[in-house]
C-alpha positions in Angstrom: -7.3 66.9 27.1 -5.1 65.2 29.8 -2.6 62.4 29.9 -1.1 63.4 26.5 -4.2 62.6 24.5 -5.0 65.4 22.0 -8.2 66.5 20.5 -7.8 68.1 17.1 -11.1 69.8 16.2 -11.8 70.6 12.6 -13.5 73.9 11.8 -15.7 74.7 8.8 -13.7 77.3 6.8 -15.4 80.4 5.5 -16.8 80.4 1.9 -17.3 84.2 2.2 -14.7 87.0 2.9 -15.4 87.2 6.6 -14.1 85.3 9.7 -16.9 85.8 12.2 -18.2 82.3 12.1 -14.8 80.6 12.2 -13.9 82.8 15.2 -17.1 81.6 16.9 -16.2 78.0 16.3 -12.8 78.4 17.7 -14.1 80.2 20.8 -16.8 77.6 21.5 -14.4 74.6 21.1 -11.3 76.1 22.7 -12.2 74.5 26.1 -11.9 71.0 24.6 -9.5 71.4 21.7 -5.7 71.1 21.8 -5.5 72.2 18.2 -7.7 73.2 15.2 -7.5 71.7 11.7 -8.6 74.0 8.9 -9.7 72.2 5.7 -8.6 73.4 2.2 -11.4 73.9 -0.4 -13.1 70.9 1.0 -15.9 69.3 -1.1 -14.7 71.3 -4.1 -15.8 74.7 -2.9 -13.5 77.7 -2.6 -12.8 78.8 1.0 -10.6 81.3 2.7 -7.0 80.2 2.7 -6.4 77.5 5.3 -3.0 79.2 6.1 -4.8 82.5 6.7 -7.4 80.8 9.0 -4.6 78.9 10.9 -3.0 82.3 11.5 -6.3 83.5 12.9 -6.5 80.5 15.1 -3.1 81.2 16.5 -4.0 84.9 17.0 -6.8 83.6 19.3 -4.2 81.7 21.4 -4.8 78.2 19.9 -2.7 76.0 17.7 -3.6 75.8 14.0 -3.0 73.1 11.5 -3.4 74.2 7.9 -4.7 71.5 5.5 -3.4 71.7 1.9 -4.6 69.5 -0.9 -2.6 68.5 -3.9 -5.7 68.8 -6.2 -5.6 72.6 -6.5 -1.8 73.3 -6.6 1.1 73.6 -8.9 4.6 73.8 -7.5 4.8 77.6 -7.5 1.5 78.0 -5.7 2.6 75.5 -3.1 5.9 77.4 -2.5 3.8 80.5 -2.1 1.8 78.7 0.6 5.0 77.7 2.5 6.3 81.2 2.3 3.0 82.6 3.6 2.9 80.1 6.4 6.5 81.0 7.4 5.6 84.7 7.5 2.5 84.0 9.6 4.2 81.6 12.0 2.0 78.7 11.0 4.1 75.6 11.7 2.0 72.5 11.0 0.4 71.2 7.8 -1.8 68.2 6.9 -1.4 67.3 3.3 -4.2 65.5 1.5 -5.1 64.3 -2.0 -8.3 66.3 -2.1 -11.8 65.2 -3.3 -12.2 65.1 -7.0 -13.7 68.4 -8.3 -17.3 68.4 -9.5 -16.3 70.3 -12.6 -13.0 70.8 -14.4 -9.8 68.9 -13.9 -7.2 68.5 -11.2 -4.0 70.5 -11.4 -2.2 67.2 -10.8 1.3 68.6 -10.7 1.7 67.7 -7.1 1.0 64.7 -4.9 1.0 64.4 -1.1 4.4 62.7 -1.4 6.0 65.4 -3.5 4.4 68.1 -1.2 6.1 66.4 1.8 9.4 66.2 0.0 9.2 69.8 -1.1 8.4 70.9 2.5 11.3 68.9 3.9 13.7 70.6 1.4 12.4 74.1 2.2 14.4 76.0 4.8 13.8 79.5 5.9 16.7 81.0 8.0 15.8 81.5 11.6 12.5 79.6 11.3 12.0 76.1 12.6 11.2 73.4 10.0 7.5 72.7 9.3 5.8 69.7 10.8 3.9 67.8 8.1 1.2 65.1 8.4 -0.6 62.8 6.0 -3.7 60.7 6.0 -4.4 57.0 5.7 -7.2 54.6 5.3 -7.5 51.4 7.4 -4.8 49.5 5.4 -1.1 49.1 5.2 0.8 52.4 5.5 3.5 53.2 2.8 7.0 53.8 4.1 7.0 57.4 2.9 3.8 58.2 5.0 5.3 56.6 8.1 8.1 59.2 7.8 5.7 62.1 8.2 5.5 63.9 11.6 2.0 62.6 12.3 -0.8 60.6 10.6 -4.5 61.1 10.5 -6.6 58.0 10.1 -9.9 58.0 8.1 -13.2 58.4 9.9 -14.5 55.0 11.3 -17.6 54.1 13.1 -16.3 50.7 14.0 -14.0 50.9 17.1 -13.0 47.3 16.9 -11.9 47.6 13.2 -10.0 50.8 14.1 -8.1 49.0 17.0 -7.4 46.0 14.8 -5.8 48.3 12.2 -3.7 50.0 14.8 -2.4 46.7 16.1 -1.5 45.7 12.5 0.8 48.7 11.8 4.1 49.6 13.4 4.3 53.4 13.5 6.6 55.5 15.6 4.8 58.8 14.9 1.7 60.1 16.5 -1.5 58.7 15.0 -4.9 60.4 15.3 -8.2 58.5 14.8 -10.9 60.2 12.8 -14.4 60.8 14.3 -17.2 62.5 12.5 -20.6 63.6 13.9 -23.6 62.5 11.9 -25.5 65.7 11.9 -28.6 64.5 10.2 -30.3 61.5 8.6 -29.5 62.9 5.1 -25.8 63.2 6.0 -25.8 59.6 7.2 -27.4 58.5 4.0 -24.9 60.4 1.9 -21.9 59.1 3.8 -23.2 55.6 3.6 -22.7 55.7 -0.2 -18.9 56.0 0.3 -17.4 52.5 -0.3 -14.6 53.1 2.3 -17.0 54.0 5.1 -19.4 51.7 7.0 -22.0 53.2 9.2 -24.0 50.9 11.5 -27.6 50.7 10.6 -28.5 51.2 14.3 -26.7 54.5 14.3 -28.4 55.7 11.1 -31.8 54.8 12.6 -31.0 56.5 15.8 -30.1 59.7 14.0 -33.3 59.5 12.0 -35.3 59.4 15.3 -33.1 62.0 17.1 -30.4 64.2 15.4 -28.7 64.5 18.8 -27.9 60.8 18.6 -25.1 61.6 16.2 -23.5 64.0 18.7 -23.8 61.4 21.5 -22.3 58.6 19.4 -19.3 60.7 18.3 -18.5 61.9 21.8 -18.7 58.3 23.1 -16.4 57.3 20.3 -13.9 60.0 21.3 -13.9 58.8 24.9 -13.5 55.1 24.0 -10.6 55.9 21.7 -8.9 57.9 24.5 -9.5 55.0 27.0 -8.0 52.5 24.6 -4.6 54.1 24.7 -4.0 53.1 21.1 -3.9 56.6 19.6 -2.1 59.9 20.3 -5.5 61.6 19.8 -8.6 62.2 17.8 -9.3 64.3 14.7 -12.8 65.3 15.5 -15.1 66.6 12.7 -18.2 68.2 14.5 -19.6 69.8 11.3 -22.5 72.1 12.3 -23.0 70.5 15.7 -19.8 72.0 17.3 -21.8 73.7 20.1 -23.4 70.5 21.2 -20.1 68.5 20.9 -18.2 71.1 23.0 -20.8 71.1 25.7 -21.0 67.3 25.8 -17.2 66.7 25.9 -16.4 69.5 28.3 -18.8 67.9 30.8 -17.4 64.4 30.2 -13.8 65.5 30.6 
């Protein structure tokens, strides 16, 4: 994008030992994306390492941000991830708590805060320090999160609430607003069950009538956030509709 506004597109990481689909996502969204975020075992399913996929993103000439969750890691495993990232030249991380697993228990040795602290203390000779980001909901931001290199804000379908939150916090780091495409009526119904997420009834009804309405609404939200000037960029989650999103935004931009 232009004027310093960045679009960070999330890819769907592979759950099988092949990278064809993720390469296709990167290729399709490259005209609109400034960087790609690779989730880490999202929704409790094992995926190809986010660090490995971030390396693949960079091999295709784009910037990769590897997401790592504290749910699945102990300290030794996390240090392995940092070492692997340094070997691959992956420079940026987003650290998250991770959804609760559907079965079994969390490793629980690490938190997002301790992951940031460990990363700050890790120095590899001849390699630039990693850049680390965290996530926040629409509420007060703890001091330790404000000391990250960047911050991703939860998905919101209420632009006014998002802008009110941004006005309420004093942050000197880049902040990226979350935008997610509603790909289907079922997805909208499932997301509506989350207490921290409010989806307008009119949008749910529109998606029930026409599944492309979710794409249109997300793209409009991206452009409105850009025009507000309140955020450094957007973290866009196109899910399975990445082709339609790329076509719509490339034309709009």
